[in-house]
DOMARGU-831989 format. One line per 4 residues: number of its first residue (from 1); their letters; for each residue x, y, z of C-alpha. Coordinates in steps of 0.05 Angstrom, whole numbers. Example, Ala and Ser with C-alpha at 12.3 -4.5 7.8 and 13.67 -1.06 7.14 Angstrom:
BEGIN
1 = AS = 246 -90 156 | 273 -21 143 .
//
This chain:
BEGIN
1 = MRIV = 0 0 0 | 22 71 -15 | -1 128 29 | 14 200 9 .
5 = IISG = 1 253 62 | -11 323 35 | 0 377 88 | 22 449 92 .
9 = LSGS = 2 520 105 | -69 543 93 | -72 576 24 | -11 540 -3 .
13 = GKSV = -50 493 -50 | -65 430 -9 | -134 422 -40 | -104 427 -110 .
17 = ALDM = -52 374 -93 | -104 327 -61 | -150 335 -122 | -91 316 -166 .
21 = LEDK = -81 252 -126 | -154 236 -133 | -150 246 -208 | -93 196 -209 .
25 = GFYC = -135 142 -175 | -118 153 -102 | -173 144 -50 | -169 212 -15 .
29 = IDNI = -189 233 55 | -185 307 73 | -174 332 144 | -180 266 179 .
33 = PVRL = -161 274 253 | -92 246 267 | -119 205 324 | -170 172 277 .
37 = FSIL = -115 164 225 | -73 126 276 | -132 82 296 | -147 65 223 .
41 = CKGN = -74 46 212 | -72 6 277 | -136 -30 259 | -111 -45 189 .
45 = YVWQ = -175 -17 158 | -134 18 104 | -102 -47 81 | -162 -66 39 .
49 = ESYD = -145 -87 -32 | -188 -32 -61 | -145 21 -28 | -76 8 -56 .
53 = NVGV = -63 83 -61 | -89 130 -8 | -82 205 -4 | -92 240 64 .
57 = GLDA = -99 315 76 | -74 339 143 | -68 412 164 | -74 461 222 .
61 = RNVP = -146 441 237 | -112 379 268 | -79 421 322 | -97 378 383 .
65 = DIQR = -67 315 353 | -13 339 306 | 42 313 353 | 18 242 340 .
69 = LPDA = 33 243 266 | 108 223 268 | 90 161 310 | 33 143 263 .
73 = IEKL = 80 147 202 | 132 105 237 | 80 53 253 | 57 50 180 .
77 = SKDG = 129 41 156 | 141 -16 205 | 77 -50 181 | 103 -48 109 .
81 = ASCE = 66 10 80 | 100 61 35 | 84 127 69 | 109 194 44 .
85 = VIFL = 94 266 65 | 89 324 17 | 89 392 51 | 66 455 15 .
89 = QAKN = 85 525 38 | 89 596 11 | 117 663 32 | 76 703 83 .
93 = DVLL = 61 760 36 | 36 711 -17 | -10 676 33 | -37 743 58 .
97 = SRFS = -52 763 -14 | -87 697 -29 | -132 702 31 | -148 774 14 .
101 = ETRR = -166 755 -58 | -209 695 -40 | -237 725 25 | -233 657 57 .
105 = KHPL = -224 652 132 | -158 624 158 | -172 564 205 | -132 595 262 .
109 = ISQD = -159 666 258 | -201 692 315 | -225 756 347 | -158 762 382 .
113 = TSLK = -114 735 325 | -100 773 261 | -89 738 194 | -14 752 198 .
117 = EAIS = -10 723 268 | -51 662 247 | -2 647 190 | 58 653 237 .
121 = KERD = 24 609 289 | 8 556 237 | 81 551 215 | 100 535 287 .
125 = LLGP = 44 485 297 | 60 447 234 | 133 440 253 | 127 364 269 .
129 = IIEK = 100 352 199 | 151 392 159 | 207 357 197 | 178 291 174 .
133 = ADLV = 166 313 102 | 197 276 44 | 185 334 -3 | 174 408 12 .
137 = IDTS = 145 451 -44 | 143 527 -42 | 83 549 -83 | 96 624 -78 .
141 = NTST = 109 630 -152 | 70 569 -175 | 2 573 -210 | -53 523 -197 .
145 = HELR = -39 490 -264 | 36 486 -250 | 24 456 -181 | -21 402 -211 .
149 = ELIS = 32 386 -263 | 87 384 -211 | 49 337 -164 | 28 293 -222 .
153 = SRIR = 98 286 -250 | 132 273 -184 | 81 221 -162 | 85 187 -230 .
157 = SHDE = 161 188 -228 | 162 157 -159 | 115 102 -184 | 164 85 -240 .
161 = ENLS = 232 97 -209 | 222 92 -133 | 260 158 -129 | 232 221 -160 .
165 = ILIQ = 290 265 -183 | 279 338 -202 | 332 384 -229 | 310 457 -226 .
169 = SFGY = 343 522 -245 | 333 585 -205 | 357 656 -196 | 393 678 -133 .
173 = KDGL = 357 744 -139 | 294 706 -118 | 328 668 -62 | 346 595 -52 .
177 = PPDA = 292 543 -67 | 270 516 2 | 257 446 -25 | 328 434 -52 .
181 = DFVF = 369 376 -27 | 431 397 -67 | 447 468 -91 | 499 484 -144 .
185 = DVRC = 522 555 -158 | 541 569 -230 | 551 644 -224 | 626 634 -236 .
189 = LQNP = 611 624 -310 | 613 682 -358 | 544 714 -360 | 508 719 -427 .
193 = YWEP = 466 775 -397 | 522 824 -411 | 521 809 -485 | 468 856 -515 .
197 = ELRN = 445 806 -568 | 436 751 -515 | 405 791 -458 | 332 778 -476 .
201 = LNGH = 344 705 -494 | 348 645 -446 | 387 581 -436 | 341 542 -483 .
205 = EQPV = 359 584 -543 | 417 565 -590 | 457 631 -587 | 461 625 -511 .
209 = KDFL = 478 551 -516 | 534 567 -565 | 561 622 -520 | 563 578 -458 .
213 = SAQP = 586 514 -492 | 647 551 -517 | 670 561 -444 | 714 505 -418 .
217 = KAKD = 691 521 -347 | 619 507 -368 | 638 438 -394 | 675 423 -330 .
221 = MIKD = 617 446 -288 | 568 401 -325 | 614 341 -317 | 628 353 -243 .
225 = IADF = 555 361 -225 | 535 300 -265 | 591 258 -235 | 571 280 -165 .
229 = LERW = 498 262 -176 | 513 195 -208 | 557 177 -149 | 508 197 -94 .
233 = MPYY = 438 183 -123 | 444 108 -109 | 453 122 -34 | 387 160 -33 .
237 = RDLE = 353 101 -66 | 384 54 -14 | 355 97 41 | 287 91 8 .
241 = HAYL = 280 166 -3 | 220 183 -45 | 245 250 -73 | 310 284 -91 .
245 = TVAI = 312 357 -113 | 374 387 -145 | 376 463 -153 | 424 499 -201 .
249 = GCTG = 427 574 -194 | 455 635 -229 | 441 709 -217 | 375 716 -254 .
253 = GQHR = 355 644 -269 | 350 658 -343 | 414 638 -378 | 469 599 -343 .
257 = SVYI = 427 558 -294 | 377 538 -348 | 432 516 -395 | 471 477 -342 .
261 = AEAV = 408 444 -313 | 387 420 -382 | 457 395 -398 | 465 358 -332 .
265 = AKKI = 397 326 -339 | 414 303 -410 | 481 274 -386 | 451 230 -331 .
269 = SAKT = 383 215 -363 | 411 152 -396 | 418 121 -326 | 356 149 -292 .
273 = KIQI = 293 188 -308 | 300 262 -293 | 248 317 -289 | 267 389 -304 .
277 = RHHG = 236 454 -279 | 258 526 -290 | 238 576 -236 | 267 637 -271 .
281 = LS = 229 629 -336 | 157 650 -344 .
//
């Protein structure tokens, strides 16, 4: 049996992720109390043949029992179930904007608690879950469609490979991706941005590829990153990790990081299936 727990901050896209699981054939339960979740697991009710894949939504509405979740997950693993936790989050200003736009009520808001305070309190309360998470996704710059595609592709990849590997480019101007397991900085390479004819292009386009491929340092960087990943990925599989996220960054996330991410993925794709995502490109 495979159990995927979707958790995270209110307004970060949990309902979208759970709906995506349901579309993929998971039997989904939203906001089940952790205490009841533990009882179901202990009683083996979820081991029925018709429920090979189960999606469970858990969030701050579970405040009284949230501390029980790590024990429940450990119990499931010992009983032979494949249990993974996907945690969604977003920046505070993004969450504030989303609640303002939808006019939905935050589950922790009250007469004495402002929306900003409720978001901060929720981060603290969900600490036990994020510490147990196999995959953390920041949805601050992710549309509903992009989130559905991301959840779908990573779940599908895990089905096929037992380890979902994502290589993503990003720009340091936007900050480090919070979900990255490995981060590689390629800002030491010559920047195509300073070439007027390349400034408005990106790492997918041939003139930029030609500019970067002519740099010996770029070739060395690609080889070194690929060699590192090929050496260490098997250890993550041995530890039964469900997800591995590799982030490759340059200043703006438009030229160097995109080119290097694509080149690294191509170099190691013969040995394992790789997904690619570019944060800096619209």
